[in-house]
C-alpha positions as CSV (number, residue, x, y, z in Angstrom):
1,M,-2.2,-6.2,7.0
2,R,-4.8,-3.8,5.6
3,A,-4.0,-2.2,2.3
4,V,-6.0,0.5,0.1
5,L,-4.8,0.3,-3.5
6,Q,-5.2,3.3,-5.8
7,R,-4.5,3.2,-9.3
8,V,-2.9,6.5,-9.9
9,S,-1.3,8.5,-12.9
10,A,1.1,10.0,-10.3
11,A,1.6,10.0,-6.4
12,R,4.3,11.5,-4.3
13,V,4.8,11.6,-0.5
14,T,6.9,14.4,1.2
15,V,8.1,14.7,4.8
16,D,8.8,18.1,6.0
17,G,8.7,19.4,2.4
18,E,11.3,16.7,1.4
19,E,10.1,14.2,-1.3
20,T,10.6,10.6,0.1
21,G,8.8,8.9,-2.8
22,A,7.0,9.5,-6.1
23,I,5.8,7.5,-9.1
24,G,4.3,8.0,-12.4
25,P,1.4,5.5,-13.6
26,G,1.1,2.8,-11.2
27,L,-0.1,1.9,-7.6
28,L,-0.3,4.0,-4.3
29,I,-0.7,1.5,-1.5
30,L,-1.7,2.9,1.9
31,L,-0.6,-0.1,4.3
32,G,-1.7,-1.0,7.8
33,V,-0.2,-3.5,10.0
34,A,-2.4,-5.4,12.5
35,A,-1.0,-6.6,15.9
36,E,-1.4,-10.2,14.8
37,D,0.4,-9.9,11.4
38,N,3.4,-11.7,10.4
39,E,5.5,-12.3,7.2
40,E,3.1,-14.7,5.8
41,D,0.5,-11.8,5.6
42,A,3.1,-9.5,4.0
43,S,4.0,-12.4,1.4
44,W,0.2,-12.9,0.8
45,L,-0.5,-9.3,0.3
46,V,2.6,-8.7,-2.1
47,G,1.5,-11.4,-4.2
48,R,-2.0,-10.4,-4.6
49,I,-1.3,-6.8,-5.3
50,L,1.2,-7.4,-7.9
51,A,-1.2,-10.1,-9.6
52,L,-4.4,-7.9,-9.5
53,R,-5.5,-7.0,-13.0
54,V,-6.5,-3.4,-12.5
55,F,-5.0,-1.8,-15.7
56,A,-6.7,-1.7,-19.1
57,D,-5.4,-3.7,-21.8
58,E,-5.8,-2.6,-25.6
59,A,-9.4,-3.4,-25.7
60,G,-9.9,-1.1,-22.5
61,R,-10.6,-4.0,-20.2
62,L,-9.2,-4.2,-16.7
63,D,-6.7,-7.0,-17.7
64,R,-3.1,-6.1,-16.9
65,S,-1.2,-6.3,-13.7
66,L,1.4,-4.0,-12.2
67,I,4.0,-6.3,-13.4
68,D,2.6,-6.5,-17.0
69,T,2.6,-2.6,-17.2
70,G,5.7,-2.0,-15.5
71,G,4.2,0.6,-13.5
72,G,5.5,2.3,-10.2
73,L,4.7,1.3,-6.7
74,L,4.4,3.7,-3.8
75,V,4.0,2.4,-0.5
76,V,2.9,4.6,2.5
77,S,2.7,3.3,6.1
78,Q,-0.8,4.0,7.5
79,F,-1.6,2.6,11.0
80,T,-4.9,4.3,11.0
81,L,-6.3,1.8,8.4
82,L,-6.6,-0.7,11.5
83,A,-8.6,1.9,13.8
84,S,-11.7,0.6,15.5
85,L,-14.8,2.7,15.3
86,R,-17.1,0.4,17.4
87,K,-17.7,2.8,20.4
88,G,-18.0,6.4,20.6
89,T,-16.5,9.1,18.1
90,R,-12.9,8.7,19.0
91,P,-11.0,6.0,16.9
92,S,-9.2,3.2,18.8
93,F,-6.1,2.0,17.4
94,H,-5.6,-1.0,19.6
95,P,-5.8,-3.4,16.8
96,A,-2.8,-1.8,14.9
97,A,0.8,-3.2,15.7
98,R,3.1,-1.4,17.7
99,P,5.8,0.5,15.8
100,E,8.5,-2.0,16.9
101,V,6.4,-4.8,15.1
102,A,4.7,-3.0,12.3
103,R,8.1,-1.4,11.1
104,P,9.8,-4.8,10.5
105,L,6.8,-5.9,8.6
106,Y,6.5,-2.7,6.5
107,D,9.9,-2.8,5.4
108,R,9.5,-6.5,4.7
109,F,6.5,-6.1,2.5
110,C,8.2,-3.2,0.5
111,A,11.4,-5.6,0.2
112,L,9.2,-8.5,-1.1
113,A,7.5,-6.2,-3.5
114,A,10.8,-4.9,-4.7
115,E,12.2,-8.1,-5.2
116,A,9.2,-9.3,-7.1
117,L,9.1,-6.4,-9.4
118,G,12.8,-6.7,-9.9
119,R,13.1,-2.8,-9.2
120,P,13.0,-0.4,-6.3
121,V,9.7,0.7,-4.5
122,A,8.9,4.1,-3.6
123,T,8.2,4.7,0.0
124,G,7.0,7.2,2.5
125,R,8.8,7.6,5.9
126,F,7.6,5.0,8.5
127,G,6.1,6.9,11.6
128,A,6.4,10.4,10.0
129,E,3.7,12.9,9.4
130,M,3.4,12.7,5.8
131,A,1.8,14.5,2.9
132,V,0.6,12.3,0.3
133,S,-0.6,13.6,-3.2
134,S,-2.1,11.4,-5.9
135,V,-3.9,11.8,-9.2
136,N,-6.3,8.8,-9.2
137,A,-6.9,7.0,-12.4
138,G,-10.2,5.6,-13.2
139,P,-10.7,6.0,-10.3
140,V,-9.9,2.6,-9.2
141,T,-9.7,1.9,-5.3
142,L,-9.5,-1.4,-3.9
143,L,-9.3,-2.7,-0.1
144,L,-7.3,-5.9,0.6
145,D,-7.2,-7.6,4.2
146,S,-4.6,-10.4,4.5
147,R,-6.6,-11.8,7.7
148,R,-9.8,-12.1,5.6
149,R,-7.7,-13.2,2.4
150,E,-9.9,-10.8,0.3
């Protein structure tokens, strides 16, 4: 699994003009599922994301996690994160999991995150054309990859 994390002061996603998820201060996660991913990848990634200290403490140092701050979490599926750009100018999406594999893992990732946070997780709509808007804070943007464990 690949995730792009953006620390935000606000983020929302809409599908056909309908808001499907929104948060105030917290993290926007763009999540891509690779063909070889499994529940272990989802579990590792959730644990890593929720433990990351990317929020400022009283001294202004990045020393607080999403759990520490009580911030929101918005998770948006994005298979294009798995695109291969090795050849030519047209991305190949072969490394991305097929929807019938990706959807259960995306749902599991969201369920694990909600369970660990003890509150609901805002989401987009899997497989839909979505409009995602965010106000990046910092900006702080990080990339995590469960296969590389970084």
